[in-house]
LUMKE-328024 format. One record per residue: residue number from 1; x, y, z of N, C-alpha, C in turn. Coordinates in steps of 0.05 Angstrom, whole numbers, plus 5000, padded with zeros to 4 digits. Each point is the difference from the previous one (the first is absolute). Layout:
LUMKE-328024
PT/NUM/X/Y/Z/X/Y/Z/X/Y/Z
...
This chain:
LUMKE-328024
PT/1/5278/4134/9063/5015/5001/5025/4986/5018/5019
PT/2/4994/4990/5025/4986/5018/5019/5018/5022/5009
PT/3/4990/5024/5005/5017/5022/5010/5010/4994/5028
PT/4/5022/5013/5008/5010/4996/5027/4979/5010/5020
PT/5/5000/4987/5023/4981/5007/5022/5009/5026/5012
PT/6/4985/5022/4998/5009/5025/5011/5002/5000/5030
PT/7/4986/4981/5013/5001/4999/5029/5025/4987/5011
PT/8/5015/4988/4982/5025/4987/5008/5023/5019/4999
PT/9/5016/5001/5022/5023/5019/5001/5026/4985/4996
PT/10/4999/4974/4994/5025/4986/4995/5011/5007/4972
PT/11/5026/5007/5000/5012/5008/4975/5003/4976/4981
PT/12/4993/5004/4975/5003/4979/4981/5030/4993/4996
PT/13/5005/4975/4995/5027/4990/4995/5002/4989/4971
PT/14/5024/4994/4992/5004/4988/4974/4985/4973/4997
PT/15/4998/4985/5023/4985/4975/4999/4971/5005/4994
PT/16/4988/5022/5011/4972/5007/4995/4997/5006/4970
PT/17/5018/5015/4989/4998/5007/4972/5002/4975/4983
PT/18/5018/4982/5007/5004/4975/4985/4974/4983/5001
PT/19/4988/4999/5023/4975/4984/5003/4978/5012/4983
PT/20/4997/5026/5001/4979/5013/4985/5004/4998/4969
PT/21/5026/5000/4992/5006/4999/4972/5002/4971/4990
PT/22/5001/4981/5018/5002/4972/4992/5027/4993/4989
PT/23/5022/5012/5012/5027/4995/4992/5017/4995/5025
PT/24/5026/4994/4996/5018/4995/5022/5010/5027/5011
PT/25/5009/5000/5025/5011/5024/5011/5025/5009/4985
PT/26/5015/4981/4990/5024/5006/4985/4993/5017/4975
PT/27/4978/4993/4987/4991/5015/4976/4993/5028/5008
PT/28/4986/5004/5022/4993/5027/5010/5025/5016/5005
PT/29/5020/4988/5013/5025/5014/5006/5014/5009/4975
PT/30/5001/4982/4980/5014/5006/4975/4986/5024/4986
PT/31/4973/5000/5000/4986/5022/4988/5004/5026/5015
PT/32/4999/4999/5026/5003/5024/5016/5028/5013/4998
PT/33/5020/4982/4998/5028/5010/5000/5012/5003/4972
PT/34/4983/4995/4979/5010/5002/4973/5027/4987/4996
PT/35/5001/4975/5010/5025/4985/4999/5009/4996/4971
PT/36/5026/5001/4995/5011/4996/4973/4992/4972/4991
PT/37/4990/4999/4976/4992/4974/4988/4972/4991/5008
PT/38/4987/5015/5018/4974/4992/5009/4980/5000/4977
PT/39/5002/5020/4982/4981/5002/4979/5000/4975/4982
PT/40/5024/4988/4997/5002/4976/4982/4990/4975/5014
PT/41/4998/5000/5027/4991/4977/5015/4971/5001/5007
PT/42/4988/5023/5001/4973/5003/5009/4982/5008/4976
PT/43/4980/4984/4994/4982/5007/4977/4988/5027/5005
PT/44/4995/5015/4978/4989/5027/5002/4973/5000/5014
PT/45/4984/4979/4995/4973/4998/5012/5003/4998/5031
PT/46/5019/4983/5008/5005/4997/5029/5009/5025/5013
PT/47/5019/5014/4987/5011/5025/5010/4977/5021/5003
PT/48/4983/5002/4979/4978/5019/5001/4981/4993/5022
PT/49/4995/4975/5005/4982/4992/5022/5011/5008/5027
PT/50/5025/4996/5004/5013/5008/5025/4998/5030/5004
PT/51/5007/5015/4979/4999/5029/5002/4972/5010/5005
PT/52/4980/4987/4988/4972/5008/5005/4992/4996/5029
PT/53/5008/4977/5012/4994/4995/5028/5014/5020/5018
PT/54/5025/5007/4993/5015/5020/5015/4985/5027/4999
PT/55/4991/5007/4977/4986/5026/4997/4974/5000/5016
PT/56/4985/4978/4997/4973/4999/5013/5002/4998/5031
PT/57/5021/4989/5010/5003/4998/5029/5015/5023/5012
PT/58/5013/5016/4983/5016/5022/5010/5026/4992/5013
PT/59/5009/4976/4994/5024/4990/5013/5024/5018/4997
PT/60/5005/5010/4976/5024/5017/4995/4996/5028/5011
PT/61/4977/5006/5009/4996/5027/5011/5007/5002/5030
PT/62/5012/4979/5011/5007/5000/5028/5027/5012/5004
PT/63/5002/5026/5007/5026/5013/5001/5017/4989/5023
PT/64/4988/4991/5022/5015/4989/5023/5015/4975/4991
PT/65/4986/4983/4985/5013/4976/4991/5023/5006/4981
PT/66/4996/5021/4983/5022/5008/4981/5024/5010/5015
PT/67/4995/5016/5021/5023/5010/5016/5014/4978/5014
PT/68/4984/4980/5010/5012/4978/5014/5017/4984/4981
PT/69/4990/4995/4976/5015/4985/4980/5026/5014/4993
PT/70/4999/5026/4999/5024/5015/4992/5023/4998/5021
PT/71/4992/4993/5025/5020/4997/5021/5012/4972/5001
PT/72/4990/4982/4985/5010/4972/5002/5026/4997/4985
PT/73/5015/4980/5009/5025/4994/4987/4996/4980/4977
PT/74/4977/4988/4998/4994/4979/4981/5021/4977/5003
PT/75/5006/4994/5025/5018/4978/5007/4985/4981/5018
PT/76/4999/4975/4993/4987/4980/5017/5022/4981/5012
PT/77/4998/4996/5025/5019/4983/5014/4992/4970/4998
PT/78/5019/4983/5002/4996/4971/5001/5017/4989/5023
PT/79/4988/4986/5019/5015/4990/5023/4993/4970/5003
PT/80/5021/4983/5003/4995/4972/5004/5012/4991/5027
PT/81/4985/4983/5014/5009/4990/5025/5018/4975/4997
PT/82/5004/4992/4975/5018/4977/4995/5029/5009/5005
PT/83/5017/4983/5010/5028/5007/5006/5015/5011/4975
PT/84/4995/4989/4977/5013/5008/4975/4979/5009/4980
PT/85/5004/5023/4987/4980/5010/4982/4997/4981/4977
PT/86/4975/4990/4994/4996/4981/4979/5003/5012/4972
PT/87/5017/4988/4984/5004/5011/4973/5002/4978/4979
PT/88/5008/4976/5007/5003/4978/4981/4973/4993/4988
PT/89/5000/4993/4974/4974/4995/4986/4986/4975/5012
PT/90/5016/4982/5013/4987/4977/5012/4991/5005/5028
PT/91/5004/5023/5011/4993/5006/5027/4970/5004/5003
PT/92/4988/4991/5022/4971/5001/5005/4991/5029/4998
PT/93/5016/5020/5009/4991/5027/5000/5004/5015/4974
PT/94/5014/4989/4981/5006/5014/4975/4975/5009/4985
PT/95/4980/4983/4996/4976/5009/4986/4986/5023/5013
PT/96/5000/5001/5027/4989/5024/5014/5014/5025/4991
PT/97/5027/4999/4999/5016/5023/4993/4995/5008/4971
PT/98/4997/4980/4983/4994/5007/4972/4974/5015/4998
PT/99/4979/4991/5014/4974/5015/4999/5003/5027/5012
PT/100/5015/5003/5022/5004/5026/5012/5014/5019/4980
PT/101/5021/4990/4987/5015/5017/4982/4983/5008/4976
PT/102/4985/4981/4989/4983/5007/4976/4980/5021/5007
PT/103/4986/4998/5022/4979/5019/5007/5012/5027/5007
PT/104/5023/5000/5014/5013/5026/5007/5008/5015/4975
PT/105/5010/4985/4980/5007/5013/4974/4976/5012/4987
PT/106/4978/4986/5000/4975/5010/4988/4990/5025/5014
PT/107/5005/5002/5026/4991/5024/5015/5021/5022/4999
PT/108/5023/4995/4987/5021/5020/4998/5015/5004/5026
PT/109/5002/4980/5016/5014/5001/5026/5026/4985/4999
PT/110/5019/5009/5016/5025/4986/5004/4997/4982/5025
PT/111/5016/4979/5001/5000/4982/5023/5026/5004/5016
PT/112/4996/5001/5027/5023/5002/5018/5000/4975/5017
PT/113/5021/4984/4998/5003/4975/5015/5013/5007/5027
PT/114/4985/4995/5022/5011/5006/5026/5018/4976/5009
PT/115/5026/5003/4996/5018/4977/5005/5019/5006/5023
PT/116/4997/5023/5014/5019/5007/5021/4992/4989/5027
PT/117/4976/4989/5003/4990/4990/5025/5018/4977/5010
PT/118/5011/5002/5024/5017/4978/5010/4984/4975/5007
PT/119/5013/4977/4998/4987/4975/5007/5008/4993/5029
PT/120/4981/4998/5017/5005/4994/5029/4984/4975/5007
PT/121/5014/4980/5011/4987/4975/5007/4985/4987/4977
PT/122/5012/5003/4976/4989/4987/4977/4977/5015/4987
PT/123/4993/5024/5008/4978/5014/4988/5006/5030/4997
PT/124/4986/5012/4982/5004/5029/4995/4976/5015/5012
PT/125/5005/5026/5004/4979/5018/5010/4999/5025/4982
PT/126/4975/5009/4994/4997/5024/4984/5012/5024/5016
PT/127/4994/5001/5026/5009/5023/5016/5026/4993/5013
PT/128/5021/5016/4993/5025/4998/5014/5012/5028/5001
PT/129/5023/5002/5012/5011/5027/5006/5001/5018/4975
PT/130/5008/4988/4978/5004/5017/4976/4980/4993/4978
PT/131/4976/4993/5007/4980/4993/4979/4994/5024/4982
PT/132/4995/4994/4975/4996/5022/4980/4973/4998/4987
PT/133/4980/4992/5016/4973/4997/4989/4990/5025/4986
PT/134/5006/5023/5012/4988/5025/4990/5012/5009/4973
PT/135/5020/4986/4991/5010/5006/4973/4979/4992/4979
PT/136/4983/4981/5007/4980/4990/4981/4973/5010/5008
PT/137/4982/5002/4981/4972/5008/5005/4985/4979/5015
PT/138/5008/4975/4998/4987/4978/5013/5017/4975/4995
PT/139/4991/4977/5011/5017/4977/4998/4984/4974/4997
PT/140/5010/4982/4984/4989/4973/4997/5017/4981/5018
PT/141/4987/4984/5016/5014/4982/5018/4998/4971/4990
PT/142/5022/4986/5001/5001/4972/4991/5012/4983/5023
PT/143/4990/4975/5002/5011/4982/5019/4979/4980/5010
PT/144/5009/4977/5008/4980/4980/5010/4988/5010/5026
PT/145/5016/5010/5018/4990/5010/5026/5011/5028/5003
PT/146/4981/5019/5005/5008/5028/5005/5000/5006/5030
PT/147/5018/5017/5008/5003/5006/5028/4975/5016/5010
PT/148/4988/4990/5021/4975/5012/5010/5005/5028/5010
PT/149/5022/5005/5013/5006/5027/5010/5003/5020/4976
PT/150/5013/4991/4979/5003/5017/4977/4973/5007/4988
PT/151/4982/4979/4998/4974/5005/4988/4984/5020/5017
PT/152/5000/4996/5027/4986/5018/5018/5010/5028/4997
PT/153/5026/5004/4998/5011/5027/4998/4993/5012/4973
PT/154/5002/4985/4979/4992/5010/4973/4971/5009/5000
PT/155/4983/4984/5012/4972/5007/5001/4996/5025/5017
PT/156/5013/5001/5024/4997/5022/5018/5010/5027/4988
PT/157/5022/4998/4985/5011/5025/4988/4987/5007/4974
PT/158/4981/4983/4991/4985/5005/4975/5019/5002/4976
PT/159/5022/4985/5001/5018/4999/4977/4987/4982/4979
PT/160/4999/5009/4975/4987/4984/4979/5016/4974/4994
PT/161/4988/4977/5004/5014/4975/4994/4979/4979/4992
PT/162/5009/4980/4985/4982/4978/4993/5017/4975/5003
PT/163/4989/4980/5014/5014/4974/5003/4993/4982/4977
PT/164/5020/4986/4989/4994/4979/4981/4996/4974/5016
PT/165/4975/4992/5003/4993/4978/5018/4981/5010/5021
PT/166/4980/4983/5007/4981/5008/5020/5014/5003/5027
PT/167/4992/5021/5015/5011/5003/5027/4977/5006/5019
PT/168/5002/4990/5025/4981/5007/5020/5003/5029/5007
PT/169/4978/5013/5008/5002/5028/5007/5018/5005/5024
PT/170/5012/5023/5001/5019/5007/5021/4995/5027/5011
PT/171/4981/5002/5018/4992/5026/5011/4985/5017/4980
PT/172/4991/4988/4979/4985/5013/4978/5002/4983/4975
PT/173/4987/5010/4979/4999/4985/4975/5028/4998/4987
PT/174/5009/4976/4994/5024/4996/4985/4993/4995/4971
PT/175/5007/5018/4982/4993/4996/4972/5017/4978/4988
PT/176/4987/4983/4984/5015/4978/4988/4987/4991/4974
PT/177/5016/4986/4984/4990/4985/4977/5011/4971/5004
PT/178/4981/4982/5006/5008/4973/5006/4989/4980/4980
PT/179/5007/4975/5004/4989/4978/4985/4978/4987/5016
PT/180/4978/4992/4987/4978/4987/5014/5006/4971/5004
PT/181/5018/4994/5019/5008/4973/5005/4977/4983/5011
PT/182/4984/5011/5017/4979/4984/5012/4981/4989/4979
PT/183/4992/5016/4981/4981/4991/4979/5014/4980/4982
PT/184/5026/5005/4994/5014/4981/4982/5003/4973/5013
PT/185/5006/4999/5026/5003/4974/5013/4973/4986/5002
PT/186/4979/5015/5006/4973/4988/5001/4993/4988/4974
PT/187/5006/5014/4978/4993/4989/4973/5015/4974/4995
PT/188/5026/4999/5009/5015/4976/4995/4989/4977/5017
PT/189/4992/5005/5024/4988/4979/5017/4975/4989/4987
PT/190/4983/5019/4991/4975/4991/4986/5006/4983/4976
PT/191/5021/5008/4985/5008/4985/4976/5008/4972/5008
PT/192/5015/4997/5022/5009/4974/5009/4977/4983/5010
PT/193/4982/5013/5014/4977/4985/5012/4981/4990/4979
PT/194/4998/5015/4978/4983/4991/4978/5011/4974/4988
PT/195/5026/4997/5001/5013/4975/4990/4998/4977/5020
PT/196/4991/5006/5025/4997/4979/5019/5018/5001/5024
PT/197/5017/5021/5002/5019/5002/5023/4985/5011/5025
PT/198/4998/4983/5020/4988/5007/5025/5021/5002/5023
PT/199/5021/4985/4998/5021/5001/5020/5024/5016/4989
PT/200/5001/5025/5008/5020/5018/4989/5015/5013/5023
PT/201/5024/5010/4994/5016/5013/5021/5013/5025/4989
PT/202/5005/5018/5018/5014/5026/4994/5028/4997/5010
PT/203/5020/5003/4981/5028/4998/5007/5012/5028/5002
PT/204/5002/5010/5024/5010/5028/5003/4995/5010/5028
PT/205/5009/5024/5005/4997/5012/5027/4972/5011/5004
PT/206/4989/5014/4980/4973/5010/5002/4997/5023/5020
PT/207/5022/5009/5011/4999/5022/5020/5024/5018/4994
PT/208/5001/5023/5014/5022/5018/4997/4994/5021/4979
PT/209/5013/4999/4977/4995/5019/4979/4971/4998/4991
PT/210/4989/5024/4993/4972/5000/4991/4995/4982/4976
PT/211/5020/4997/4982/4996/4983/4977/4997/4971/5008
PT/212/5014/4991/5021/4997/4973/5010/4972/4997/5013
PT/213/4993/5019/5017/4975/4999/5015/4976/4999/4980
PT/214/5002/5016/4979/4978/5001/4980/4997/4973/4986
PT/215/5022/4988/4993/4999/4974/4986/4986/4979/5018
PT/216/5010/4999/5025/4988/4980/5018/4971/5006/5006
PT/217/4993/5025/5002/4972/5007/5005/4982/4990/4977
PT/218/5009/5003/4975/4985/4990/4977/4998/4970/5001
PT/219/5021/4986/5009/5000/4971/5002/4980/4992/5022
PT/220/5002/5013/5023/4982/4993/5022/4971/5005/4993
PT/221/4994/5022/4987/4973/5006/4992/4988/4978/4982
PT/222/5017/4989/4982/4990/4980/4981/4999/4972/5012
PT/223/5017/4994/5019/5001/4973/5011/4983/4997/5025
PT/224/5000/5020/5017/4984/4998/5025/5017/4991/5023
PT/225/5013/4977/4998/5017/4990/5022/5028/4995/4987
PT/226/5015/5022/4998/5025/4998/4985/5022/4984/5014
PT/227/5015/4985/4985/5024/4986/5010/5024/5016/4989
PT/228/5016/5009/5019/5024/5016/4992/5025/4985/5008
PT/229/5018/4997/4981/5026/4987/5004/5021/5021/4998
PT/230/5014/5007/5021/5020/5021/5000/5026/4988/4989
PT/231/5011/5013/4979/5025/4989/4988/5022/5001/5021
PT/232/5016/4979/4999/5024/4999/5018/5023/4990/4984
PT/233/5015/4982/5010/5022/4988/4986/4990/4985/4975
PT/234/5014/5004/4978/4991/4988/4975/4997/4970/5002
PT/235/5018/4987/5015/4999/4971/5002/4975/4990/5014
PT/236/4988/5017/5017/4976/4991/5014/4974/5007/4986
PT/237/5002/5018/4980/4976/5010/4987/4983/4978/4987
PT/238/5013/4983/4985/4985/4978/4987/4987/4981/5020
PT/239/5015/4994/5022/4989/4983/5021/4975/5011/5012
PT/240/5000/5026/5006/4977/5012/5012/4976/5001/4981
PT/241/5006/5006/4975/4978/5001/4980/4988/4972/4997
PT/242/5016/4979/4997/4990/4973/4997/4985/4991/5025
PT/243/5010/5007/5023/4987/4992/5025/4973/5014/5003
PT/244/4996/5023/4988/4975/5014/5002/4978/4986/4983
PT/245/5007/4982/4982/4981/4985/4984/4981/5018/4985
PT/246/5011/5020/4985/4984/5018/4984/5004/4993/4971
PT/247/4982/5011/4983/5002/4995/4971/5010/5025/4985
PT/248/5000/5023/5013/5009/5024/4987/5013/5018/5021
PT/249/5022/5013/4992/5014/5019/5017/5001/5027/4986
PT/250/4994/5021/5015/5001/5028/4990/5025/5013/5013
PT/251/5020/5005/4983/5026/5010/5010/5001/5030/5000
PT/252/5003/5012/5024/5002/5029/5003/5023/5011/4984
PT/253/5023/4987/5002/5025/5008/4986/5005/4981/4977
PT/254/5005/5012/4976/5005/4984/4976/5023/4981/5004
PT/255/5021/5010/5013/5024/4984/5004/4994/4975/5017
PT/256/4981/5002/5019/4993/4977/5016/4986/4979/4983
PT/257/4984/5009/4980/4986/4982/4982/5021/4985/4983
PT/258/5021/5014/4991/5021/4987/4984/5015/4979/5017
PT/259/5007/5008/5025/5014/4982/5017/4983/4975/5007
PT/260/4974/5005/5006/4983/4978/5006/4997/4980/4977
PT/261/4996/5010/4976/4998/4983/4977/5025/4983/4996
PT/262/5023/5013/5004/5026/4985/4997/5002/4978/5021
PT/263/4994/5007/5025/5002/4980/5022/4980/4977/4995
PT/264/4976/5006/4992/4981/4979/4995/5009/4982/4976
PT/265/5011/5012/4980/5010/4985/4977/5021/4980/5008
PT/266/5017/5007/5019/5021/4982/5009/4988/4976/5015
PT/267/4975/5003/5010/4987/4978/5014/4981/4985/4982
PT/268/5000/5007/4975/4982/4986/4981/4972/5010/5000
PT/269/4995/5023/5013/4973/5013/5001/4998/5019/4976
PT/270/4980/4997/4983/4998/5016/4976/4981/5024/5004
PT/271/5006/5021/4986/4983/5024/4999/4991/5005/4972
PT/272/4974/5001/4995/4978/5000/5018/4987/4972/5004
PT/273/5013/4979/4990/4987/4973/5002/4993/4992/5028
PT/274/5019/5003/5019/4996/4992/5028/4992/5024/5017
PT/275/5010/5023/4993/4995/5024/5017/5000/5025/4982
PT/276/4980/5016/5002/4999/5026/4985/5014/5022/5017
PT/277/5015/5017/4986/5013/5023/5013/4992/5025/4985
PT/278/4991/5020/5015/4993/5026/4988/5016/5022/5013
PT/279/5009/5019/4984/5017/5022/5009/4983/5025/5003
PT/280/5007/5016/5021/4984/5024/5006/5016/5025/4995
PT/281/5010/5003/4975/5014/5024/4992/5026/4994/4986
PT/282/5014/5021/4992/5025/4998/4986/5023/4993/5019
PT/283/5022/4990/4989/5024/4994/5017/5011/5025/5013
PT/284/5004/4999/5027/5012/5023/5013/5030/4995/5005
PT/285/5009/4975/4995/5028/4994/5002/5006/4979/4978
PT/286/5025/4998/4992/5007/4982/4977/4989/4972/5005
PT/287/4986/4989/4980/4989/4973/5003/4998/4988/4972
PT/288/5023/4994/4987/5000/4989/4973/4985/4974/4998
PT/289/4983/4997/4980/4985/4975/4996/4989/5001/4972
PT/290/4994/4976/4990/4987/4998/4974/4971/4992/5003
PT/291/4990/5001/5025/4972/4993/5005/4982/5024/4995
PT/292/4978/4996/4986/4981/5021/4995/4978/4998/5021
PT/293/5003/5014/5022/4982/4998/5023/4973/5013/4994
PT/294/4979/4988/5011/4974/5012/5000/5000/5020/5023
PT/295/4989/5024/4996/5000/5020/5021/4990/5026/4990
PT/296/5013/5022/5009/4994/5026/4990/5024/5018/4999
PT/297/4999/5021/4984/5021/5020/4998/4991/5026/5012
PT/298/5019/5014/5012/4994/5026/5012/5003/5022/4980
PT/299/4981/5019/4998/5002/5022/4980/5020/5021/5008
PT/300/5026/4991/5001/5021/5017/5011/5004/5026/4985
PT/301/5002/4998/4974/5004/5024/4983/4978/5020/5003
PT/302/4975/4990/4999/4977/5018/5003/4998/5012/5028
PT/303/5008/4985/5020/5000/5011/5027/5019/5024/5002
PT/304/5023/4998/4987/5019/5022/5000/4988/5024/4986
PT/305/4987/4995/4977/4988/5022/4985/4978/5014/5017
PT/306/4982/4984/5011/4978/5011/5015/5010/5015/5025
PT/307/5022/4991/5012/5010/5014/5023/5009/5028/4993
PT/308/5013/5003/4977/5008/5027/4991/4975/5017/4994
PT/309/4980/4989/4987/4976/5016/4994/4987/5009/5026
PT/310/4998/4982/5020/4987/5008/5025/5017/5020/5015
PT/311/5027/4997/4998/5017/5019/5014/4997/5028/4988
PT/312/4998/5003/4974/4996/5026/4988/4974/5013/5009
PT/313/4979/4983/5004/4975/5010/5011/5003/5011/5028
PT/314/5015/4985/5017/5005/5009/5027/5015/5026/5000
PT/315/5020/5002/4984/5016/5025/4999/4982/5023/4991
PT/316/4981/4994/4983/4982/5021/4990/4979/5008/5021
PT/317/4998/4985/5022/4981/5006/5021/4977/4981/5002
PT/318/5001/4978/4984/4978/4980/5001/5002/4983/5025
PT/319/4979/4984/5005/4999/4984/5024/5018/4975/4997
PT/320/5009/4988/5022/5015/4975/4998/4982/4977/4990
PT/321/5011/4984/4982/4984/4979/4988/5012/4973/5007
PT/322/4983/4981/5005/5009/4972/5005/4987/4983/4978
PT/323/5016/4987/4983/4988/4984/4979/5015/4973/4997
PT/324/4984/4980/4993/5011/4973/4995/4996/4993/4971
PT/325/5020/4990/4986/4998/4992/4972/4998/4970/4998
PT/326/4984/4990/4981/4997/4970/4998/5026/4987/4990
PT/327/5004/4976/5010/5022/4983/4990/4991/4984/4976
PT/328/5020/4991/4985/4994/4984/4976/5004/4970/5005
PT/329/4979/4985/4998/5002/4971/5004/5015/4987/4977
PT/330/5017/4981/5007/5015/4986/4979/4992/4970/5001
PT/331/4995/4989/4977/4990/4972/4999/5020/4980/5009
PT/332/5024/5001/4989/5021/4982/5009/4993/4971/4996
PT/333/5018/4982/5010/4996/4971/4997/5001/4986/5027
PT/334/4999/5014/5022/5004/4987/5026/4975/4996/5016
PT/335/4977/5003/4988/4974/4995/5013/4985/4980/4983
PT/336/4992/4978/5013/4985/4979/4986/4980/4988/5021
PT/337/4980/4985/4991/4982/4988/5020/5015/4981/5018
PT/338/4992/4998/5025/5014/4982/5019/4996/4971/4993
PT/339/5019/4983/5006/4999/4972/4994/4995/4983/5025
PT/340/4996/5013/5022/4995/4984/5025/4979/5014/5017
């Protein structure tokens, strides 16, 4: 292991120690804090390697960091912009929360759910008259679309926070852990084109929330001259798809793929025999079906875990991090070579 660069004045963080030791940041935290049960979960060789890196880098000799740590509440906030806090196991946001809870427990932190924010015009705001942000050392933000004014103020006030989902910068770097939608969509388009699909369409908005924009960007990069069909009334969706004369449709919303397949079936159009349908992520709203769609899954649980890890680094004084995690492609049965 190369020694630390003496010319560098940046304070080492737990992530640096994890990288040098070849372990996860969670493992470093468990070793540093002597968490109960950690000895049984961490092999002795791994623990010794982490401690050796800590000694060689002088990480534990930083008294300022120790004093800072002593002033923390070891409470992490969680705020969602959704009107109702997601808790049902079938809810789109539930896996994110599971990952957040698991990692917070490993770091020995409690979670504080910020549920007092009023809903105005159908949306919540982090900042309101009685906000309690400062009760927590930092906060994880959840929601399809985050308020731009909130983000700009959080950045400006240097309050430690991490967004679950990629966000455009707002007067400065917005730390996030997102899904690499653009790459996942490009991979699906390549997969379809290898089978012979040249006339393809994107069914979705492709604008607004960053997650939508990223999906459409990946589609446009792979296709060159993208055809976008904006979802409208369900009764019209099949008509517009059939009128477009395409052989494959990439559905931004899983529920739209389910509705389209049902509408086509009523017209005698088979999937994937007559038309292939690919889904671009997990269901965000109830869409019961027995169809095994070809598409990809979002690493929701791991995004929640990584958000907590990055938040602890920010609280410790580390730099804001922006990271994208790969999505998992699913084979499914709704993609086949075109027949026309």
